[in-house]
Backbone as JSON, one array per atom type, in Angstrom:
{
  "sequence": "MDWRLTTTTRSRSGLRRNALGSLALAAVCVAAAAYPDAPADAQPVPPVETETVHKSPVIRKLELSGSVSSPHASQISTLVAGLVSTVHFDSGAFVKKGDLLLELDSELEEAAFEQAQAHAAQAAGEVKDAKRRLGIAESLAKRKYGPQNEVEARQAEVEIDTATYDSYVAEQKRRAVLLDRHNLLRRLTG",
  "N": [[25.51, -132.21, -67.56], [27.51, -130.53, -68.29], [29.03, -130.77, -66.17], [30.23, -133.32, -66.32], [31.89, -133.06, -68.53], [33.89, -131.33, -67.61], [35.0, -132.83, -65.56], [36.02, -134.99, -66.95], [37.95, -133.78, -68.51], [39.75, -132.93, -66.64], [40.58, -135.35, -65.64], [41.92, -136.47, -67.77], [44.17, -134.73, -68.02], [45.48, -135.3, -65.63], [46.11, -137.95, -66.08], [47.91, -137.7, -68.13], [50.06, -136.41, -66.88], [50.83, -138.33, -64.98], [51.62, -140.37, -66.69], [53.83, -139.25, -67.98], [55.6, -138.9, -65.79], [55.98, -141.56, -65.03], [57.21, -142.54, -67.3], [59.65, -141.11, -67.26], [60.82, -142.15, -64.95], [61.14, -144.82, -65.71], [63.04, -144.48, -67.71], [65.29, -143.69, -66.29], [65.74, -145.99, -64.76], [66.35, -147.86, -66.78], [68.71, -146.75, -67.74], [70.39, -147.02, -65.56], [70.48, -149.77, -65.36], [71.83, -150.38, -67.65], [74.5, -149.68, -67.16], [75.98, -151.38, -65.05], [78.41, -151.64, -63.58], [81.09, -149.44, -62.5], [83.24, -147.58, -64.69], [86.63, -148.69, -65.46], [88.64, -146.77, -65.37], [87.7, -144.84, -63.64], [87.92, -142.66, -60.81], [88.76, -143.64, -57.48], [86.64, -143.48, -54.6], [87.43, -141.11, -52.19], [88.61, -141.66, -48.79], [86.75, -140.64, -45.91], [87.53, -138.51, -43.28], [87.17, -137.53, -39.87], [87.46, -134.8, -37.54], [88.11, -133.53, -34.25], [86.79, -130.54, -33.03], [88.56, -127.74, -31.88], [88.89, -124.91, -29.78], [90.71, -122.06, -30.66], [92.88, -119.17, -30.9], [92.53, -116.89, -33.63], [95.01, -116.06, -35.77], [96.14, -113.46, -37.6], [98.26, -112.34, -40.06], [99.49, -109.48, -41.45], [101.24, -108.0, -43.88], [102.6, -104.92, -44.54], [103.78, -102.03, -46.24], [105.21, -98.89, -45.45], [105.07, -95.93, -43.42], [105.28, -95.26, -39.92], [103.88, -93.15, -37.56], [104.0, -91.47, -34.45], [101.19, -90.82, -32.34], [101.55, -89.12, -30.29], [103.64, -86.52, -29.74], [106.49, -84.83, -28.54], [107.9, -81.73, -27.88], [111.19, -80.89, -27.18], [113.45, -79.09, -25.11], [116.34, -77.48, -23.86], [117.13, -75.97, -20.69], [119.19, -74.26, -20.63], [121.48, -72.54, -22.79], [123.57, -74.0, -25.29], [125.99, -76.18, -26.9], [125.06, -79.21, -28.43], [126.36, -82.22, -27.38], [126.05, -85.0, -27.17], [123.57, -87.25, -28.3], [121.22, -89.43, -27.1], [119.01, -90.95, -27.97], [117.17, -91.91, -30.88], [115.03, -90.1, -33.16], [111.6, -90.56, -32.56], [111.93, -92.77, -30.96], [111.07, -94.9, -28.14], [110.89, -93.65, -24.91], [111.48, -93.59, -21.39], [110.4, -92.12, -18.26], [112.92, -90.23, -16.77], [114.99, -91.12, -18.4], [118.07, -90.33, -19.97], [118.2, -88.0, -22.42], [119.73, -86.21, -24.03], [122.98, -84.63, -24.06], [124.6, -81.59, -23.3], [127.48, -79.73, -24.37], [129.63, -79.37, -21.76], [131.99, -78.26, -20.95], [132.85, -75.51, -20.59], [131.06, -74.72, -18.59], [131.74, -76.47, -16.54], [134.29, -75.48, -15.94], [133.61, -72.93, -14.99], [132.17, -73.69, -12.73], [134.19, -74.9, -11.2], [135.77, -72.65, -10.8], [134.04, -71.12, -9.22], [133.98, -72.77, -6.99], [136.64, -72.5, -6.13], [136.71, -69.75, -5.52], [134.89, -69.76, -3.38], [136.28, -71.33, -1.54], [138.51, -69.7, -1.12], [137.27, -67.45, 0.01], [136.32, -68.62, 2.34], [138.7, -69.07, 3.67], [139.49, -66.38, 4.06], [137.48, -65.49, 5.79], [138.05, -67.06, 8.01], [140.59, -66.03, 8.65], [139.91, -63.35, 9.2], [138.32, -63.69, 11.46], [140.27, -64.64, 13.21], [141.95, -62.36, 13.44], [140.12, -60.62, 14.59], [139.76, -61.86, 17.04], [142.3, -61.41, 18.16], [142.33, -58.59, 18.25], [140.22, -58.15, 20.06], [141.3, -59.34, 22.34], [143.52, -57.68, 22.85], [142.18, -55.27, 23.3], [140.83, -55.78, 25.69], [142.89, -55.85, 27.5], [143.66, -53.31, 27.42], [145.5, -52.59, 25.46], [144.95, -51.89, 22.9], [142.87, -49.9, 20.7], [139.27, -49.56, 20.94], [137.88, -49.11, 18.62], [139.32, -50.53, 16.78], [138.58, -53.16, 17.26], [135.91, -53.02, 16.47], [136.29, -52.49, 13.76], [137.49, -54.86, 12.96], [135.37, -56.63, 13.46], [133.54, -55.77, 11.53], [135.0, -56.44, 9.29], [134.97, -59.26, 9.47], [132.21, -59.7, 9.08], [131.9, -58.72, 6.46], [133.63, -60.43, 5.02], [132.34, -62.86, 5.55], [129.91, -62.47, 4.26], [130.87, -62.28, 1.65], [131.86, -64.87, 1.34], [129.44, -66.34, 1.58], [128.2, -65.41, -0.73], [129.88, -66.51, -2.72], [129.47, -69.23, -2.24], [126.76, -69.43, -2.9], [126.96, -68.81, -5.62], [128.45, -70.99, -6.42], [126.55, -73.05, -6.02], [124.64, -72.23, -7.88], [126.08, -72.57, -10.24], [126.4, -75.33, -10.15], [123.75, -76.18, -10.53], [123.31, -75.18, -13.13], [125.2, -76.71, -14.48], [124.12, -79.24, -14.11], [121.85, -78.96, -15.66], [122.8, -79.32, -18.18], [122.4, -81.84, -18.96], [119.8, -83.35, -20.47], [116.93, -84.72, -19.3], [114.23, -87.11, -19.58], [111.29, -85.93, -18.42], [108.56, -86.3, -18.2], [105.87, -88.72, -17.96], [105.06, -91.46, -20.1]],
  "CA": [[26.38, -132.5, -68.64], [28.71, -129.71, -68.19], [29.84, -131.28, -65.07], [30.96, -134.48, -66.79], [32.96, -132.63, -69.41], [34.96, -130.78, -66.78], [35.63, -133.93, -64.86], [36.74, -135.81, -67.91], [39.12, -133.02, -68.91], [40.7, -132.98, -65.54], [41.09, -136.71, -65.52], [42.88, -136.7, -68.84], [45.43, -134.05, -67.69], [46.14, -136.05, -64.56], [46.68, -139.16, -66.68], [49.1, -137.31, -68.88], [51.15, -136.15, -65.94], [51.26, -139.61, -64.42], [52.3, -141.12, -67.73], [55.16, -138.64, -68.18], [56.42, -139.22, -64.63], [56.33, -142.98, -65.08], [58.14, -142.7, -68.4], [60.95, -140.6, -66.81], [61.33, -143.11, -63.98], [61.55, -145.99, -66.46], [64.28, -144.13, -68.42], [66.38, -143.7, -65.3], [65.99, -147.39, -64.4], [67.0, -148.5, -67.92], [70.07, -146.23, -67.81], [71.15, -147.61, -64.46], [70.68, -151.18, -65.65], [72.77, -150.49, -68.74], [75.85, -149.51, -66.63], [75.95, -151.95, -63.71], [79.69, -151.41, -62.89], [81.76, -148.19, -62.87], [84.35, -147.83, -65.6], [87.91, -149.02, -64.8], [89.47, -145.57, -65.19], [87.05, -143.91, -62.7], [88.69, -142.44, -59.59], [88.12, -144.23, -56.31], [86.05, -142.53, -53.66], [88.41, -140.9, -51.11], [88.07, -141.93, -47.45], [86.31, -139.45, -45.17], [88.04, -138.48, -41.91], [86.58, -136.47, -39.05], [88.4, -134.21, -36.57], [87.46, -132.86, -33.14], [86.95, -129.09, -33.12], [89.17, -127.11, -30.71], [88.86, -123.44, -29.81], [92.04, -121.45, -30.65], [92.81, -117.81, -31.45], [92.81, -116.72, -35.04], [96.14, -115.14, -35.94], [96.23, -112.95, -38.96], [99.48, -111.58, -40.29], [99.3, -108.6, -42.59], [102.49, -107.29, -44.16], [102.37, -103.67, -45.25], [104.92, -101.12, -46.28], [104.8, -97.51, -45.19], [105.74, -95.32, -42.27], [104.47, -95.18, -38.71], [104.18, -91.95, -36.79], [103.4, -91.5, -33.12], [100.13, -89.82, -32.14], [102.02, -88.21, -29.25], [104.97, -85.98, -30.0], [106.88, -83.85, -27.54], [109.0, -80.83, -28.19], [112.11, -80.83, -26.05], [114.42, -78.0, -25.15], [117.12, -77.37, -22.63], [116.91, -74.73, -19.95], [120.37, -73.42, -20.85], [121.99, -72.58, -24.16], [124.83, -74.72, -25.41], [126.17, -77.08, -28.04], [124.71, -80.59, -28.13], [127.53, -83.08, -27.56], [125.63, -86.4, -27.31], [122.14, -87.56, -28.36], [121.13, -90.83, -26.67], [117.88, -91.64, -28.6], [116.78, -91.45, -32.21], [113.7, -89.53, -33.26], [110.55, -91.56, -32.58], [112.22, -93.89, -30.04], [110.3, -94.92, -26.9], [111.7, -93.29, -23.76], [110.77, -93.61, -20.1], [110.71, -91.0, -17.37], [114.26, -90.33, -16.18], [116.01, -91.45, -19.4], [118.91, -89.22, -20.43], [117.93, -87.82, -23.84], [120.9, -85.62, -24.68], [123.92, -83.89, -23.21], [125.22, -80.42, -23.9], [128.91, -79.6, -24.07], [129.67, -78.73, -20.45], [133.37, -77.91, -20.61], [132.92, -74.15, -20.05], [130.3, -74.67, -17.34], [132.56, -77.16, -15.53], [135.35, -74.54, -15.55], [132.98, -71.89, -14.17], [131.85, -74.31, -11.44], [135.45, -75.04, -10.47], [136.17, -71.3, -10.4], [133.18, -70.75, -8.09], [134.47, -73.54, -5.85], [137.9, -71.88, -5.68], [136.36, -68.48, -4.86], [134.27, -70.08, -2.09], [137.36, -71.78, -0.64], [139.31, -68.51, -0.78], [136.47, -66.63, 0.92], [136.3, -69.32, 3.63], [140.0, -68.76, 4.3], [139.48, -64.97, 4.49], [136.61, -65.42, 6.98], [138.82, -67.64, 9.11], [141.64, -65.07, 9.03], [139.27, -62.17, 9.79], [137.93, -64.07, 12.82], [141.51, -64.69, 14.01], [142.37, -60.98, 13.75], [139.12, -60.08, 15.52], [140.11, -62.4, 18.36], [143.49, -60.7, 18.65], [141.93, -57.22, 18.59], [139.43, -58.2, 21.29], [142.23, -59.66, 23.44], [144.31, -56.47, 23.13], [141.29, -54.24, 23.83], [140.54, -56.13, 27.09], [144.05, -55.49, 28.32], [143.89, -51.88, 27.18], [146.64, -52.39, 24.59], [144.48, -51.49, 21.58], [141.64, -49.11, 20.73], [138.0, -50.25, 20.76], [137.45, -49.01, 17.22], [139.99, -51.62, 16.04], [137.72, -54.34, 17.45], [134.74, -52.8, 15.62], [136.74, -52.62, 12.36], [137.7, -56.31, 12.73], [134.04, -57.25, 13.4], [133.01, -55.43, 10.21], [135.76, -57.24, 8.32], [134.43, -60.63, 9.54], [130.89, -59.69, 8.44], [132.09, -58.54, 5.01], [134.2, -61.67, 4.49], [131.29, -63.9, 5.63], [128.97, -62.2, 3.17], [131.55, -62.65, 0.4], [131.88, -66.34, 1.32], [128.07, -66.79, 1.27], [127.97, -65.09, -2.13], [130.59, -67.49, -3.54], [128.79, -70.52, -2.06], [125.55, -69.35, -3.71], [127.39, -68.9, -7.02], [128.83, -72.39, -6.64], [125.29, -73.81, -6.15], [124.03, -71.86, -9.16], [126.87, -73.22, -11.3], [126.09, -76.77, -10.09], [122.44, -76.35, -11.16], [123.51, -74.98, -14.58], [125.94, -77.87, -14.97], [123.15, -80.34, -14.13], [120.92, -78.72, -16.77], [123.43, -79.69, -19.45], [121.89, -83.19, -19.26], [118.35, -83.27, -20.63], [116.26, -85.97, -18.92], [112.79, -87.22, -19.85], [110.66, -85.57, -17.16], [107.13, -86.69, -18.17], [105.58, -90.14, -18.15], [104.28, -91.76, -21.3]],
  "C": [[27.66, -131.7, -68.6], [29.66, -130.24, -67.12], [30.7, -132.44, -65.52], [32.1, -134.07, -67.71], [34.14, -132.1, -68.61], [35.71, -131.89, -66.08], [36.47, -134.76, -65.8], [38.01, -135.09, -68.34], [40.18, -133.06, -67.82], [41.31, -134.35, -65.41], [42.12, -136.99, -66.59], [44.19, -135.97, -68.56], [46.18, -134.78, -66.6], [46.77, -137.31, -65.11], [47.93, -138.82, -67.46], [50.29, -137.09, -67.96], [51.68, -137.44, -65.36], [52.04, -140.42, -65.45], [53.7, -140.57, -67.96], [56.1, -138.95, -67.02], [56.86, -140.66, -64.64], [57.34, -143.23, -66.17], [59.54, -142.22, -68.0], [61.59, -141.57, -65.84], [61.84, -144.35, -64.69], [62.86, -145.72, -67.19], [65.47, -144.17, -67.49], [66.73, -145.14, -64.94], [66.72, -148.12, -65.51], [68.45, -148.04, -68.0], [70.93, -146.84, -66.72], [71.43, -149.07, -64.72], [71.71, -151.36, -66.75], [74.22, -150.39, -68.26], [75.91, -150.09, -65.22], [77.25, -151.7, -62.94], [80.29, -150.09, -63.36], [82.89, -148.5, -63.81], [85.66, -148.01, -64.83], [88.75, -147.78, -64.54], [88.84, -144.55, -64.25], [87.87, -143.82, -61.42], [87.98, -143.05, -58.4], [87.6, -143.14, -55.38], [87.04, -142.35, -52.5], [87.77, -141.2, -49.75], [87.74, -140.61, -46.75], [86.85, -139.56, -43.75], [87.36, -137.34, -41.17], [87.6, -136.02, -38.02], [87.58, -133.51, -35.49], [87.76, -131.37, -33.23], [87.51, -128.57, -31.8], [89.1, -125.6, -30.87], [90.29, -122.92, -29.74], [91.93, -120.06, -31.27], [93.15, -117.8, -32.93], [93.9, -115.68, -35.17], [96.21, -114.75, -37.4], [97.47, -112.08, -39.08], [99.29, -110.78, -41.57], [100.58, -107.81, -42.78], [102.18, -106.08, -45.03], [103.67, -102.89, -45.32], [104.4, -99.71, -46.07], [105.58, -96.95, -44.03], [104.75, -95.2, -41.13], [104.86, -93.91, -37.98], [103.39, -92.01, -35.48], [102.28, -90.47, -33.03], [100.53, -88.79, -31.08], [103.44, -87.78, -29.58], [105.25, -84.91, -28.95], [108.02, -83.01, -28.07], [109.91, -80.79, -26.97], [113.03, -79.64, -26.23], [115.14, -77.98, -23.81], [116.83, -76.03, -21.97], [118.09, -73.76, -20.1], [120.8, -73.56, -22.31], [123.29, -73.35, -24.18], [124.85, -75.59, -26.65], [125.82, -78.5, -27.6], [125.95, -81.45, -28.4], [127.13, -84.54, -27.79], [124.11, -86.49, -27.34], [122.01, -89.05, -28.1], [119.99, -91.61, -27.31], [117.63, -91.06, -29.98], [115.38, -90.88, -32.17], [112.67, -90.66, -33.36], [110.78, -92.73, -31.65], [111.36, -93.77, -28.78], [111.25, -94.61, -25.75], [110.84, -93.32, -22.51], [111.18, -92.39, -19.29], [112.08, -91.25, -16.74], [115.35, -90.71, -17.16], [116.77, -90.2, -19.82], [118.77, -89.11, -21.94], [119.15, -87.27, -24.58], [121.76, -84.89, -23.66], [124.44, -82.7, -24.0], [126.7, -80.42, -23.54], [129.03, -78.79, -22.79], [131.06, -78.29, -20.03], [133.48, -76.51, -19.99], [132.2, -74.04, -18.72], [131.05, -75.38, -16.21], [133.68, -76.24, -15.03], [134.79, -73.44, -14.66], [132.62, -72.43, -12.79], [133.11, -74.45, -10.58], [135.97, -73.68, -9.99], [135.34, -70.84, -9.19], [133.59, -71.51, -6.83], [135.73, -72.91, -5.27], [137.62, -70.56, -4.96], [135.75, -68.73, -3.48], [135.32, -70.53, -1.09], [138.23, -70.61, -0.19], [138.55, -67.65, 0.24], [136.37, -67.3, 2.29], [137.6, -69.06, 4.39], [140.04, -67.33, 4.81], [138.59, -64.77, 5.72], [137.36, -65.94, 8.19], [139.9, -66.67, 9.6], [141.05, -63.83, 9.69], [138.82, -62.48, 11.22], [139.15, -64.16, 13.73], [141.97, -63.29, 14.4], [141.4, -60.29, 14.7], [139.43, -60.57, 16.94], [141.31, -61.69, 18.97], [143.12, -59.28, 19.09], [141.12, -57.18, 19.87], [140.33, -58.46, 22.51], [143.05, -58.42, 23.83], [143.45, -55.38, 23.77], [140.95, -54.52, 25.28], [141.7, -55.71, 27.99], [144.46, -54.04, 28.13], [145.14, -51.62, 26.34], [146.22, -51.94, 23.18], [143.17, -50.74, 21.7], [140.39, -49.98, 20.45], [137.54, -50.2, 19.3], [138.16, -50.05, 16.33], [139.18, -52.9, 16.13], [136.51, -54.21, 16.52], [135.1, -52.95, 14.14], [136.94, -54.11, 12.01], [136.35, -57.06, 12.68], [133.4, -56.99, 12.03], [133.71, -56.26, 9.12], [135.26, -58.7, 8.3], [133.07, -60.69, 8.84], [131.0, -59.57, 6.92], [132.62, -59.83, 4.38], [133.19, -62.83, 4.53], [130.28, -63.71, 4.52], [129.58, -62.58, 1.82], [131.59, -64.17, 0.25], [130.49, -66.88, 0.94], [127.73, -66.54, -0.2], [128.65, -66.12, -3.04], [129.97, -68.89, -3.41], [127.51, -70.54, -2.89], [125.89, -69.46, -5.2], [127.8, -70.33, -7.36], [127.58, -73.27, -6.82], [124.62, -73.51, -7.49], [124.76, -72.54, -10.32], [126.62, -74.74, -11.32], [124.74, -77.06, -10.76], [122.56, -76.2, -12.68], [124.22, -76.18, -15.2], [125.01, -79.08, -15.07], [122.17, -80.19, -15.29], [121.53, -78.98, -18.13], [123.06, -81.12, -19.84], [120.37, -83.1, -19.3], [117.73, -84.64, -20.38], [114.81, -85.92, -19.35], [112.08, -87.0, -18.52], [109.22, -86.03, -17.05], [107.01, -88.19, -18.35], [104.81, -90.31, -19.45], [104.98, -91.46, -22.59]]
}
């Protein structure tokens, strides 16, 4: 007996569910039958178009305001003291190896270089004259018209004048190097 009561209860719940589902379906069918055509002011269905997919890079543009600073900064200095006459790049500009960065005023150094050139030319003339007088002294000494110590004095004079000439040539080279250092070049890469 207990078994029949349980079965009957279950059957009644199943009937209720089926009845409610059927009632909902009937309501939807009645509603659809009541409106067979769409209203006149309804928007038309837009046409659907398809497109072939192509692979392309995604470009994103982001505009920001602010300042940019380089992660690499270099301190520059000249090897000689002087007044800066020309700066060829602004701070933060990209430069390559060998670019002329700045120039120092070289007017005084150019004058010193020209003076060293003149001293070297003068010393070259004195060496030439000392060698000429040595030749004369040697010629006279061979013919016994002059003392041997005169030849030795003229040889010493040639050596002294040659040393003076070499000193002025070295000074001229030094002045050329100093003059070249008035132009500051980018020496490193990067």
